[in-house]
KOLLUM-951770 format. One record per residue (C-alpha): residue number from 0; residue in three letters; chain; x, z, y. Coordinates in pm, whole numbers. Layout:
BEGIN
[NUM,"ALA","A",[X,Z,Y]]
...
***
This chain:
BEGIN
[0,"MET","A",[365,-1646,568]]
[1,"LYS","A",[35,-1698,809]]
[2,"ILE","A",[-109,-2064,837]]
[3,"ILE","A",[-296,-2144,1158]]
[4,"LYS","A",[-563,-2403,1097]]
[5,"ARG","A",[-712,-2670,1321]]
[6,"ASP","A",[-987,-2451,1385]]
[7,"GLY","A",[-766,-2158,1522]]
[8,"ARG","A",[-833,-1957,1221]]
[9,"ILE","A",[-540,-1791,1064]]
[10,"VAL","A",[-520,-1780,685]]
[11,"GLU","A",[-254,-1643,425]]
[12,"TYR","A",[-20,-1910,322]]
[13,"ASP","A",[-127,-2072,-30]]
[14,"ARG","A",[163,-2285,-188]]
[15,"SER","A",[-95,-2420,-458]]
[16,"LYS","A",[-281,-2636,-198]]
[17,"ILE","A",[33,-2816,-110]]
[18,"PHE","A",[69,-2896,-480]]
[19,"THR","A",[-285,-3009,-505]]
[20,"ALA","A",[-260,-3226,-203]]
[21,"ILE","A",[45,-3419,-306]]
[22,"SER","A",[-95,-3461,-667]]
[23,"LYS","A",[-407,-3617,-527]]
[24,"ALA","A",[-208,-3845,-301]]
[25,"ASN","A",[2,-3922,-645]]
[26,"ARG","A",[-329,-4070,-791]]
[27,"ASP","A",[-343,-4342,-561]]
[28,"VAL","A",[19,-4495,-614]]
[29,"ARG","A",[184,-4659,-934]]
[30,"GLU","A",[359,-4427,-1172]]
[31,"PRO","A",[711,-4531,-1050]]
[32,"GLU","A",[617,-4405,-694]]
[33,"ARG","A",[467,-4086,-786]]
[34,"ALA","A",[641,-3729,-747]]
[35,"SER","A",[723,-3544,-1011]]
[36,"ASN","A",[618,-3176,-1051]]
[37,"LYS","A",[974,-3064,-992]]
[38,"GLN","A",[995,-3272,-663]]
[39,"ILE","A",[675,-3138,-542]]
[40,"GLU","A",[804,-2805,-628]]
[41,"THR","A",[1108,-2855,-423]]
[42,"ILE","A",[917,-2993,-115]]
[43,"ILE","A",[737,-2658,-140]]
[44,"LYS","A",[1064,-2448,-152]]
[45,"HIS","A",[1210,-2612,157]]
[46,"ILE","A",[889,-2521,333]]
[47,"GLU","A",[890,-2176,223]]
[48,"GLU","A",[1293,-2125,309]]
[49,"LEU","A",[1223,-2239,680]]
[50,"ASN","A",[1093,-1829,656]]
[51,"LYS","A",[844,-1893,920]]
[52,"LYS","A",[614,-1618,1018]]
[53,"ARG","A",[340,-1855,1121]]
[54,"MET","A",[288,-2219,1072]]
[55,"LEU","A",[50,-2486,1190]]
[56,"VAL","A",[-107,-2685,904]]
[57,"GLU","A",[2,-2987,1087]]
[58,"ASP","A",[362,-2883,1076]]
[59,"ILE","A",[345,-2859,706]]
[60,"GLN","A",[194,-3175,676]]
[61,"ASP","A",[480,-3341,885]]
[62,"PHE","A",[736,-3174,631]]
[63,"ILE","A",[553,-3301,348]]
[64,"GLU","A",[585,-3651,483]]
[65,"THR","A",[959,-3633,588]]
[66,"ASP","A",[1040,-3487,233]]
[67,"LEU","A",[842,-3748,50]]
[68,"MET","A",[1053,-4019,258]]
[69,"LYS","A",[1383,-3868,188]]
[70,"ILE","A",[1323,-3900,-188]]
[71,"LYS","A",[1236,-4242,-125]]
[72,"LYS","A",[850,-4197,-216]]
[73,"TYR","A",[762,-4455,28]]
[74,"ALA","A",[453,-4571,-102]]
[75,"LEU","A",[332,-4205,-174]]
[76,"ALA","A",[421,-4115,182]]
[77,"LYS","A",[216,-4381,299]]
[78,"SER","A",[-77,-4268,98]]
[79,"TYR","A",[-53,-3945,194]]
[80,"ILE","A",[-48,-4052,590]]
[81,"ILE","A",[-352,-4273,551]]
[82,"TYR","A",[-543,-3974,377]]
[83,"ARG","A",[-424,-3757,650]]
[84,"TYR","A",[-507,-4010,920]]
[85,"THR","A",[-849,-4072,769]]
[86,"ARG","A",[-951,-3687,770]]
[87,"ALA","A",[-847,-3679,1137]]
[88,"LEU","A",[-1073,-3956,1221]]
[89,"VAL","A",[-1364,-3806,1056]]
[90,"ARG","A",[-1302,-3473,1219]]
[91,"LYS","A",[-1263,-3642,1575]]
[92,"ASN","A",[-1601,-3801,1596]]
[93,"ASN","A",[-1697,-3956,1930]]
[94,"ASN","A",[-1911,-3714,2095]]
[95,"THR","A",[-1931,-3840,2461]]
[96,"ASP","A",[-2264,-4019,2418]]
[97,"GLU","A",[-2473,-3715,2517]]
[98,"SER","A",[-2267,-3602,2800]]
[99,"ILE","A",[-2249,-3952,2969]]
[100,"LEU","A",[-2632,-4013,2915]]
[101,"SER","A",[-2678,-3683,3073]]
[102,"ILE","A",[-2495,-3785,3394]]
[103,"ILE","A",[-2653,-4120,3443]]
[104,"LYS","A",[-2996,-3915,3433]]
[105,"ASN","A",[-2887,-3674,3677]]
[106,"GLY","A",[-2888,-3420,3389]]
[107,"ASN","A",[-2558,-3258,3389]]
[108,"THR","A",[-2571,-2971,3625]]
[109,"ASN","A",[-2245,-2788,3478]]
[110,"ASN","A",[-1970,-3000,3678]]
[111,"ASP","A",[-1787,-2923,3950]]
[112,"TYR","A",[-1872,-3265,4100]]
[113,"GLN","A",[-2233,-3240,4068]]
[114,"THR","A",[-2428,-3197,4405]]
[115,"ASN","A",[-2783,-3273,4526]]
[116,"ASN","A",[-2668,-3583,4696]]
[117,"GLN","A",[-2488,-3735,4390]]
[118,"ASN","A",[-2379,-4089,4466]]
[119,"ILE","A",[-2264,-4405,4243]]
[120,"VAL","A",[-1912,-4344,4287]]
[121,"THR","A",[-1956,-3966,4190]]
[122,"ASN","A",[-2150,-4068,3864]]
[123,"ARG","A",[-1871,-4346,3780]]
[124,"ASN","A",[-1606,-4058,3824]]
[125,"LEU","A",[-1824,-3817,3584]]
[126,"ILE","A",[-1839,-4105,3331]]
[127,"ALA","A",[-1464,-4173,3347]]
[128,"SER","A",[-1381,-3811,3321]]
[129,"GLU","A",[-1608,-3744,3024]]
[130,"VAL","A",[-1443,-4075,2860]]
[131,"SER","A",[-1075,-3938,2930]]
[132,"LYS","A",[-1135,-3609,2806]]
[133,"ASN","A",[-1286,-3736,2496]]
[134,"LEU","A",[-1025,-3995,2418]]
[135,"SER","A",[-748,-3739,2525]]
[136,"LYS","A",[-871,-3479,2283]]
[137,"ARG","A",[-926,-3723,1988]]
[138,"ILE","A",[-652,-3953,2021]]
[139,"LEU","A",[-400,-3927,2303]]
[140,"LEU","A",[-279,-3557,2295]]
[141,"PRO","A",[-121,-3398,1974]]
[142,"GLU","A",[-400,-3235,1778]]
[143,"LYS","A",[-205,-2873,1809]]
[144,"VAL","A",[-248,-2909,2193]]
[145,"VAL","A",[-621,-2978,2168]]
[146,"ILE","A",[-666,-2693,1926]]
[147,"GLU","A",[-503,-2425,2155]]
[148,"HIS","A",[-677,-2557,2460]]
[149,"GLU","A",[-996,-2539,2278]]
[150,"ASN","A",[-922,-2171,2137]]
[151,"GLY","A",[-830,-2035,2482]]
[152,"PHE","A",[-468,-1986,2435]]
[153,"ILE","A",[-369,-2275,2691]]
[154,"TYR","A",[-529,-2482,2954]]
[155,"PHE","A",[-462,-2830,2975]]
[156,"HIS","A",[-516,-2916,3345]]
[157,"ASP","A",[-520,-3275,3355]]
[158,"LEU","A",[-783,-3360,3046]]
[159,"GLU","A",[-1013,-3533,3309]]
[160,"TYR","A",[-718,-3763,3451]]
[161,"PHE","A",[-488,-3810,3143]]
[162,"LEU","A",[-601,-4167,3056]]
[163,"GLU","A",[-494,-4288,3390]]
[164,"PRO","A",[-111,-4262,3566]]
[165,"PHE","A",[-218,-3979,3763]]
[166,"ILE","A",[18,-3744,3927]]
[167,"ASN","A",[-110,-3387,4004]]
[168,"THR","A",[26,-3304,4360]]
[169,"SER","A",[243,-3467,4583]]
[170,"THR","A",[431,-3385,4941]]
[171,"ILE","A",[448,-3718,5119]]
[172,"ASN","A",[669,-3835,5375]]
[173,"PHE","A",[401,-3995,5583]]
[174,"ILE","A",[650,-4098,5876]]
[175,"ASP","A",[808,-4352,5640]]
[176,"ILE","A",[465,-4520,5577]]
[177,"LEU","A",[367,-4526,5943]]
[178,"ASP","A",[719,-4669,6048]]
[179,"SER","A",[750,-4893,5751]]
[180,"GLU","A",[714,-5271,5826]]
[181,"THR","A",[422,-5306,5573]]
[182,"ILE","A",[205,-5145,5798]]
[183,"THR","A",[3,-5395,5986]]
[184,"ASN","A",[-74,-5228,6315]]
[185,"LYS","A",[181,-4959,6357]]
[186,"PRO","A",[46,-4656,6568]]
[187,"ASN","A",[171,-4687,6932]]
[188,"ASN","A",[-5,-4346,7024]]
[189,"LEU","A",[-107,-4008,6892]]
[190,"LEU","A",[-481,-4124,6821]]
[191,"ASN","A",[-388,-4397,6633]]
[192,"ALA","A",[-150,-4214,6419]]
[193,"CYS","A",[-390,-3960,6323]]
[194,"LEU","A",[-641,-4230,6230]]
[195,"THR","A",[-359,-4407,6000]]
[196,"LEU","A",[-266,-4075,5868]]
[197,"SER","A",[-612,-4011,5749]]
[198,"GLU","A",[-644,-4325,5570]]
[199,"ILE","A",[-303,-4245,5407]]
[200,"ILE","A",[-430,-3912,5316]]
[201,"ASN","A",[-733,-4071,5150]]
[202,"ILE","A",[-581,-4327,4951]]
[203,"THR","A",[-298,-4107,4841]]
[204,"SER","A",[-574,-3853,4725]]
[205,"SER","A",[-745,-4144,4521]]
[206,"ASN","A",[-433,-4211,4334]]
[207,"GLN","A",[-358,-3815,4219]]
[208,"ILE","A",[-555,-3533,4082]]
[209,"ASN","A",[-506,-3243,4362]]
[210,"GLU","A",[-370,-3158,4688]]
[211,"VAL","A",[-152,-3385,4938]]
[212,"ASN","A",[99,-3167,5107]]
[213,"ILE","A",[209,-3287,5478]]
[214,"ASN","A",[415,-3146,5753]]
[215,"LEU","A",[171,-3215,5996]]
[216,"THR","A",[352,-3134,6322]]
[217,"LYS","A",[594,-3437,6276]]
[218,"ILE","A",[318,-3667,6397]]
[219,"ILE","A",[384,-3530,6738]]
[220,"LYS","A",[670,-3786,6758]]
[221,"TYR","A",[392,-4062,6825]]
[222,"TYR","A",[268,-3869,7128]]
[223,"LYS","A",[234,-4066,7447]]
[224,"PRO","A",[210,-3900,7815]]
[225,"LYS","A",[-166,-4026,7835]]
[226,"ASP","A",[-230,-3898,7494]]
[227,"ASN","A",[-534,-3639,7433]]
[228,"ILE","A",[-396,-3416,7179]]
[229,"LYS","A",[-740,-3258,7126]]
[230,"GLU","A",[-914,-3554,7079]]
[231,"SER","A",[-661,-3701,6842]]
[232,"ILE","A",[-681,-3368,6613]]
[233,"ASN","A",[-1078,-3380,6640]]
[234,"ILE","A",[-1049,-3742,6511]]
[235,"LEU","A",[-830,-3620,6212]]
[236,"PHE","A",[-1031,-3344,6101]]
[237,"GLN","A",[-1354,-3551,6144]]
[238,"GLN","A",[-1201,-3840,5914]]
[239,"LEU","A",[-1091,-3604,5653]]
[240,"SER","A",[-1431,-3410,5648]]
[241,"THR","A",[-1606,-3743,5588]]
[242,"LEU","A",[-1412,-3985,5380]]
[243,"ILE","A",[-1470,-3998,5024]]
[244,"ASN","A",[-1193,-4081,4797]]
[245,"ILE","A",[-1246,-4312,4466]]
[246,"LYS","A",[-1294,-4008,4283]]
[247,"GLY","A",[-1625,-3924,4484]]
[248,"THR","A",[-1470,-3615,4662]]
[249,"LEU","A",[-1323,-3525,4979]]
[250,"PRO","A",[-958,-3564,5004]]
[251,"LYS","A",[-761,-3213,4947]]
[252,"VAL","A",[-483,-3151,5174]]
[253,"ASN","A",[-231,-2900,5279]]
[254,"PHE","A",[-93,-2914,5628]]
[255,"TYR","A",[232,-2760,5706]]
[256,"LEU","A",[288,-2654,6059]]
[257,"LYS","A",[621,-2553,6237]]
[258,"ILE","A",[756,-2564,6566]]
[259,"GLU","A",[963,-2865,6601]]
[260,"LYS","A",[1286,-2807,6788]]
[261,"ASP","A",[1299,-3174,6907]]
[262,"TYR","A",[935,-3174,7048]]
[263,"GLU","A",[905,-2778,7107]]
[264,"GLU","A",[626,-2765,7377]]
[265,"LEU","A",[425,-3049,7226]]
[266,"SER","A",[439,-2920,6880]]
[267,"VAL","A",[311,-2585,7015]]
[268,"LYS","A",[36,-2751,7196]]
[269,"LEU","A",[-58,-2946,6875]]
[270,"ILE","A",[-62,-2626,6648]]
[271,"GLN","A",[-317,-2440,6904]]
[272,"GLU","A",[-565,-2734,6904]]
[273,"ILE","A",[-533,-2728,6519]]
[274,"ILE","A",[-591,-2357,6521]]
[275,"ASN","A",[-891,-2431,6768]]
[276,"LYS","A",[-1054,-2706,6513]]
[277,"TYR","A",[-979,-2489,6215]]
[278,"GLN","A",[-1229,-2242,6341]]
[279,"ASN","A",[-1485,-2426,6186]]
[280,"ASP","A",[-1340,-2341,5810]]
[281,"TYR","A",[-1276,-2670,5638]]
[282,"GLN","A",[-1301,-2637,5274]]
[283,"ASN","A",[-1067,-2908,5155]]
[284,"ILE","A",[-789,-2850,5430]]
[285,"ASN","A",[-530,-2568,5407]]
[286,"LEU","A",[-276,-2457,5671]]
[287,"TYR","A",[48,-2329,5591]]
[288,"TYR","A",[209,-2170,5923]]
[289,"GLU","A",[595,-2120,5922]]
[290,"LEU","A",[722,-1796,6054]]
[291,"ASN","A",[1054,-1809,6208]]
[292,"GLU","A",[1268,-1686,6497]]
[293,"ASP","A",[1019,-1833,6774]]
[294,"ASN","A",[723,-1717,6678]]
[295,"TYR","A",[810,-1383,6553]]
[296,"ILE","A",[714,-1018,6710]]
[297,"ASN","A",[770,-1019,7077]]
[298,"GLN","A",[924,-1377,7085]]
[299,"LYS","A",[816,-1688,7280]]
[300,"TYR","A",[548,-1784,7086]]
[301,"TYR","A",[433,-1466,6935]]
[302,"TYR","A",[87,-1522,7062]]
[303,"LEU","A",[32,-1842,6855]]
[304,"THR","A",[104,-1614,6547]]
[305,"LYS","A",[-130,-1376,6638]]
[306,"GLU","A",[-388,-1651,6715]]
[307,"ILE","A",[-362,-1810,6358]]
[308,"MET","A",[-378,-1489,6162]]
[309,"LYS","A",[-731,-1461,6267]]
[310,"TYR","A",[-811,-1745,6010]]
[311,"HIS","A",[-804,-1840,5641]]
[312,"ILE","A",[-442,-1952,5638]]
[313,"PHE","A",[-102,-1920,5475]]
[314,"ILE","A",[209,-1745,5655]]
[315,"VAL","A",[523,-1913,5522]]
[316,"ASN","A",[882,-1759,5551]]
[317,"LYS","A",[1100,-2014,5709]]
[318,"ARG","A",[1319,-1973,5466]]
[319,"LEU","A",[1099,-2104,5190]]
[320,"LEU","A",[1120,-2447,5366]]
[321,"GLN","A",[1476,-2436,5298]]
[322,"GLU","A",[1399,-2357,4946]]
[323,"ASN","A",[1216,-2686,4888]]
[324,"TYR","A",[869,-2522,4930]]
[325,"PHE","A",[742,-2829,5097]]
[326,"GLN","A",[1024,-3075,5009]]
[327,"GLU","A",[913,-3431,5103]]
[328,"ASN","A",[904,-3716,4839]]
[329,"THR","A",[857,-3484,4557]]
[330,"PHE","A",[549,-3445,4310]]
[331,"ASN","A",[435,-3231,4034]]
[332,"GLN","A",[339,-3442,3725]]
[333,"GLY","A",[121,-3184,3570]]
[334,"THR","A",[39,-2820,3483]]
[335,"VAL","A",[-54,-2657,3165]]
[336,"SER","A",[-128,-2276,3177]]
[337,"LEU","A",[-90,-2016,2931]]
[338,"ASN","A",[-356,-1717,2841]]
[339,"LEU","A",[-105,-1408,2869]]
[340,"VAL","A",[-381,-1188,2818]]
[341,"ARG","A",[-513,-1368,2467]]
[342,"ILE","A",[-141,-1337,2350]]
[343,"ALA","A",[-150,-966,2447]]
[344,"LEU","A",[-497,-905,2249]]
[345,"SER","A",[-344,-1073,1949]]
[346,"SER","A",[-30,-889,1929]]
[347,"SER","A",[12,-519,1792]]
[348,"ASN","A",[317,-426,1977]]
[349,"GLU","A",[619,-575,2237]]
[350,"GLU","A",[785,-745,1942]]
[351,"ASP","A",[487,-928,1822]]
[352,"PHE","A",[374,-1024,2153]]
[353,"TYR","A",[704,-1233,2225]]
[354,"LYS","A",[675,-1412,1888]]
[355,"ILE","A",[338,-1525,1942]]
[356,"LEU","A",[460,-1633,2303]]
[357,"ASP","A",[717,-1806,2174]]
[358,"ASP","A",[492,-2028,1918]]
[359,"LYS","A",[227,-2084,2214]]
[360,"LEU","A",[526,-2201,2451]]
[361,"GLU","A",[630,-2461,2194]]
[362,"ILE","A",[280,-2584,2226]]
[363,"VAL","A",[308,-2579,2620]]
[364,"LYS","A",[613,-2775,2603]]
[365,"GLU","A",[470,-3041,2394]]
[366,"ALA","A",[156,-3060,2612]]
[367,"LEU","A",[380,-3100,2918]]
[368,"LEU","A",[607,-3356,2761]]
[369,"SER","A",[279,-3533,2662]]
[370,"LYS","A",[213,-3565,3038]]
[371,"TYR","A",[556,-3703,3111]]
[372,"HIS","A",[551,-3935,2859]]
[373,"SER","A",[223,-4081,2959]]
[374,"LEU","A",[355,-4147,3288]]
[375,"LEU","A",[664,-4305,3174]]
[376,"GLY","A",[684,-4690,3213]]
[377,"THR","A",[425,-4649,3491]]
[378,"LEU","A",[490,-4969,3744]]
[379,"SER","A",[496,-4894,4127]]
[380,"ASN","A",[211,-5121,4154]]
[381,"THR","A",[-32,-4860,4025]]
[382,"SER","A",[9,-4694,4356]]
[383,"PRO","A",[189,-4889,4641]]
[384,"ILE","A",[136,-4646,4897]]
[385,"LEU","A",[310,-4375,4676]]
[386,"TRP","A",[561,-4581,4502]]
[387,"GLN","A",[639,-4856,4735]]
[388,"LYS","A",[546,-4777,5090]]
[389,"GLY","A",[744,-4453,5134]]
[390,"ALA","A",[501,-4174,5075]]
[391,"LEU","A",[717,-4090,4760]]
[392,"ALA","A",[944,-4377,4702]]
[393,"LYS","A",[1046,-4715,4830]]
[394,"LEU","A",[1021,-4896,4492]]
[395,"ASN","A",[1051,-5288,4435]]
[396,"LYS","A",[726,-5449,4302]]
[397,"PHE","A",[703,-5409,3921]]
[398,"ASP","A",[982,-5132,3941]]
[399,"LYS","A",[915,-4852,3710]]
[400,"ILE","A",[870,-4481,3821]]
[401,"ASP","A",[1089,-4331,3528]]
[402,"LYS","A",[1368,-4227,3744]]
[403,"LEU","A",[1156,-4041,3992]]
[404,"LEU","A",[1017,-3840,3693]]
[405,"LYS","A",[1350,-3675,3620]]
[406,"ASN","A",[1487,-3630,3997]]
[407,"ASN","A",[1176,-3586,4227]]
[408,"SER","A",[911,-3409,4041]]
[409,"THR","A",[846,-3106,3841]]
[410,"LEU","A",[613,-3003,3507]]
[411,"SER","A",[471,-2681,3542]]
[412,"ILE","A",[364,-2378,3323]]
[413,"GLY","A",[98,-2166,3506]]
[414,"PHE","A",[17,-1803,3428]]
[415,"LEU","A",[-260,-1533,3552]]
[416,"GLY","A",[-378,-1231,3409]]
[417,"LEU","A",[-72,-992,3437]]
[418,"TYR","A",[-284,-692,3557]]
[419,"GLU","A",[-477,-701,3219]]
[420,"VAL","A",[-129,-768,3010]]
[421,"ASN","A",[5,-459,3160]]
[422,"LYS","A",[-315,-264,3053]]
[423,"ILE","A",[-316,-414,2698]]
[424,"MET","A",[72,-335,2661]]
[425,"LYS","A",[67,11,2849]]
[426,"LYS","A",[342,-63,3044]]
[427,"ASP","A",[334,-113,3432]]
[428,"ASP","A",[672,-307,3423]]
[429,"PHE","A",[584,-539,3124]]
[430,"SER","A",[478,-832,3366]]
[431,"LEU","A",[770,-857,3580]]
[432,"LYS","A",[986,-864,3269]]
[433,"LEU","A",[768,-1143,3134]]
[434,"ILE","A",[793,-1353,3418]]
[435,"LYS","A",[1152,-1325,3407]]
[436,"TYR","A",[1127,-1449,3040]]
[437,"LEU","A",[913,-1743,3136]]
[438,"LYS","A",[1156,-1840,3402]]
[439,"LYS","A",[1414,-1834,3175]]
[440,"THR","A",[1236,-2063,2913]]
[441,"CYS","A",[1170,-2292,3192]]
[442,"ASP","A",[1545,-2309,3268]]
[443,"ASN","A",[1627,-2369,2895]]
[444,"TRP","A",[1394,-2648,2863]]
[445,"LYS","A",[1547,-2794,3195]]
[446,"LYS","A",[1896,-2800,3027]]
[447,"GLU","A",[1753,-2930,2694]]
[448,"THR","A",[1557,-3233,2849]]
[449,"ASN","A",[1685,-3299,3202]]
[450,"LEU","A",[1323,-3257,3326]]
[451,"ASN","A",[1255,-3012,3624]]
[452,"PHE","A",[1019,-2724,3441]]
[453,"ASN","A",[890,-2450,3669]]
[454,"LEU","A",[663,-2171,3677]]
[455,"VAL","A",[355,-2145,3899]]
[456,"SER","A",[87,-1882,3961]]
[457,"ILE","A",[-257,-1973,3897]]
[458,"TYR","A",[-523,-1902,4138]]
[459,"ASP","A",[-824,-2070,3995]]
[460,"LYS","A",[-1104,-1860,3928]]
[461,"GLU","A",[-1254,-2139,3685]]
[462,"ILE","A",[-964,-2137,3458]]
[463,"SER","A",[-934,-1756,3441]]
[464,"SER","A",[-1311,-1745,3363]]
[465,"TYR","A",[-1249,-2011,3091]]
[466,"PHE","A",[-988,-1777,2924]]
[467,"LEU","A",[-1205,-1466,2967]]
[468,"LYS","A",[-1506,-1608,2812]]
[469,"SER","A",[-1271,-1741,2496]]
[470,"ASP","A",[-1150,-1386,2476]]
[471,"LEU","A",[-1486,-1226,2520]]
[472,"ASP","A",[-1578,-1441,2218]]
[473,"LYS","A",[-1290,-1359,2025]]
[474,"PHE","A",[-1231,-980,2081]]
[475,"GLY","A",[-1578,-860,2218]]
[476,"LEU","A",[-1619,-637,2506]]
[477,"ILE","A",[-1300,-443,2610]]
[478,"LYS","A",[-1304,-188,2924]]
[479,"GLU","A",[-1100,-317,3209]]
[480,"ILE","A",[-1000,-643,3011]]
[481,"THR","A",[-1306,-855,2936]]
[482,"ASP","A",[-1570,-671,3103]]
[483,"LYS","A",[-1561,-883,3409]]
[484,"GLU","A",[-1626,-1285,3541]]
[485,"TYR","A",[-1273,-1359,3545]]
[486,"TYR","A",[-924,-1217,3499]]
[487,"HIS","A",[-691,-1099,3797]]
[488,"LEU","A",[-528,-1410,3958]]
[489,"SER","A",[-158,-1474,3954]]
[490,"TYR","A",[29,-1134,3956]]
[491,"GLU","A",[-256,-953,4139]]
[492,"MET","A",[-251,-588,4062]]
[493,"GLU","A",[-403,-264,4222]]
[494,"TYR","A",[-197,-105,4516]]
[495,"GLN","A",[-226,209,4749]]
[496,"ASN","A",[-162,-22,5053]]
[497,"ILE","A",[-48,-359,5178]]
[498,"GLU","A",[308,-238,5228]]
[499,"GLU","A",[339,-157,4843]]
[500,"GLN","A",[154,-459,4762]]
[501,"LEU","A",[396,-702,4938]]
[502,"ILE","A",[708,-535,4841]]
[503,"THR","A",[612,-533,4475]]
[504,"GLU","A",[489,-890,4476]]
[505,"ASN","A",[825,-1036,4649]]
[506,"LYS","A",[1005,-958,4317]]
[507,"TYR","A",[767,-1219,4174]]
[508,"GLN","A",[808,-1489,4459]]
[509,"ASN","A",[1169,-1455,4414]]
[510,"ILE","A",[1114,-1600,4049]]
[511,"THR","A",[795,-1828,4093]]
[512,"LYS","A",[643,-2047,4334]]
[513,"SER","A",[339,-1821,4431]]
[514,"TYR","A",[182,-1618,4729]]
[515,"SER","A",[17,-1304,4812]]
[516,"ILE","A",[-342,-1262,4914]]
[517,"ILE","A",[-431,-992,5183]]
[518,"LYS","A",[-740,-944,5375]]
[519,"GLN","A",[-732,-976,5770]]
[520,"HIS","A",[-575,-672,5891]]
[521,"ASP","A",[-511,-484,6202]]
[522,"ASP","A",[-163,-383,6131]]
[523,"ILE","A",[-31,-761,6224]]
[524,"GLU","A",[356,-622,6311]]
[525,"ASN","A",[395,-444,5986]]
[526,"ILE","A",[270,-745,5807]]
[527,"LEU","A",[469,-976,5976]]
[528,"LYS","A",[780,-758,5945]]
[529,"LEU","A",[712,-771,5578]]
[530,"ILE","A",[694,-1128,5565]]
[531,"TYR","A",[1001,-1199,5771]]
[532,"ASN","A",[1239,-970,5600]]
[533,"ASN","A",[1131,-1088,5245]]
[534,"THR","A",[1112,-1442,5078]]
[535,"GLN","A",[718,-1448,5121]]
[536,"VAL","A",[402,-1645,5133]]
[537,"ILE","A",[93,-1500,5218]]
[538,"LYS","A",[-235,-1609,5231]]
[539,"ILE","A",[-445,-1438,5476]]
[540,"LYS","A",[-835,-1419,5360]]
[541,"GLY","A",[-1149,-1336,5585]]
[542,"GLU","A",[-1375,-1042,5510]]
***
């Protein structure tokens, strides 16, 4: 049996260390409360009879405590627990002082939020972030989760905000808010609706970590004959490019654009103005454009599709909306990503790969459940716009959001680096089999817990680089693996042409929430056919 230490080192199992640890605890209790050598031997045999290939040192300590309680050695168990806790506190010394002082003196240049125009709001957020990360690692998160995060096997996305009852992302129903009795000045035209929507987005963004998703074209219902669509969209985009949320950043928003049947011509005009405005390339705004029977090749609004494909946008097959890709009143609680490349580098063969993977998946599960438990008991008052005014729910004051955590939300396993995994395992089809295995794991966890676990592709270069640097330190420079700045994102592979790419990646999109990335291309019709005939989301990226 191999033992995984707190610092990630793997050592041989040594039964004498267990005997010594319990014997030392014996010295701190009266004779009747001490465990005999025979009882200690029984505890050791119990651990060995588990027949584990690998065990975390913390798990062994858990078994010792449980077995001491079973033989009614309560004082001894308490002594052992106190000793273990004291050692943990010594290890978990507070290390935030230097980083906080650095922020205050504008000396922290390694943070995403650091800018030349750093302001008080940003500084406060940076300090809160450092405190959250430190307390989460030292006290709030299970130690095994922290160890695997720091060793580069997993990435716990919410460390900076784990202290607060923040969700990750949301798809809000802004119409319910605008129509709500709680809105003092209900919008009576499109311009006012756009102004109010920008405020809703900013407030929502202040109460969660990442993107706010919105079906924007629904706003056309507030159109009045005297309204100027161009002016209204200008105001909306201007607001979103200048408003700063309480985290000191611009709100991140994904706008879903579709031709609304009840307002067909007006929604087309709205989309056209959004396209015109989007030429300025707003960094905090993404557009998702629905491809359907009205804007497909040679159809009535095909010109709109050709126009929008010139920019950095997402093209979404209509069927995905029906499959809840942008389902309103839903949210993601949090994401934990797996470093699949590290697992492949740590394994000697396919069987070994899945054994290590299962071990790490248990850590991921514990991390995600930690996020779920951190949100349990959250009162609707913490964010009225989300939980009371209709963005995600219409709960009463002081209601808990607990039921929404099971019915309206997800917990996500993230992945990337499948290209490198195929290289290491020397099998081109290994990655697809692996994704199916991860999806099955999510389904099994869902049955076990009644929580909605799902699988998501990760497109974050920072996280990918974090994993690669960790693996470079551990395994050194490996050709086609660690000899780069970051691993391939999501399930990116190398293809002969776009057609091969989209047909192959469609297999992954049928299993997990993801998208394909292609560069702007002259063969628009062929690309649209591939999207329209498959369940695809494609991000068009400029040169």
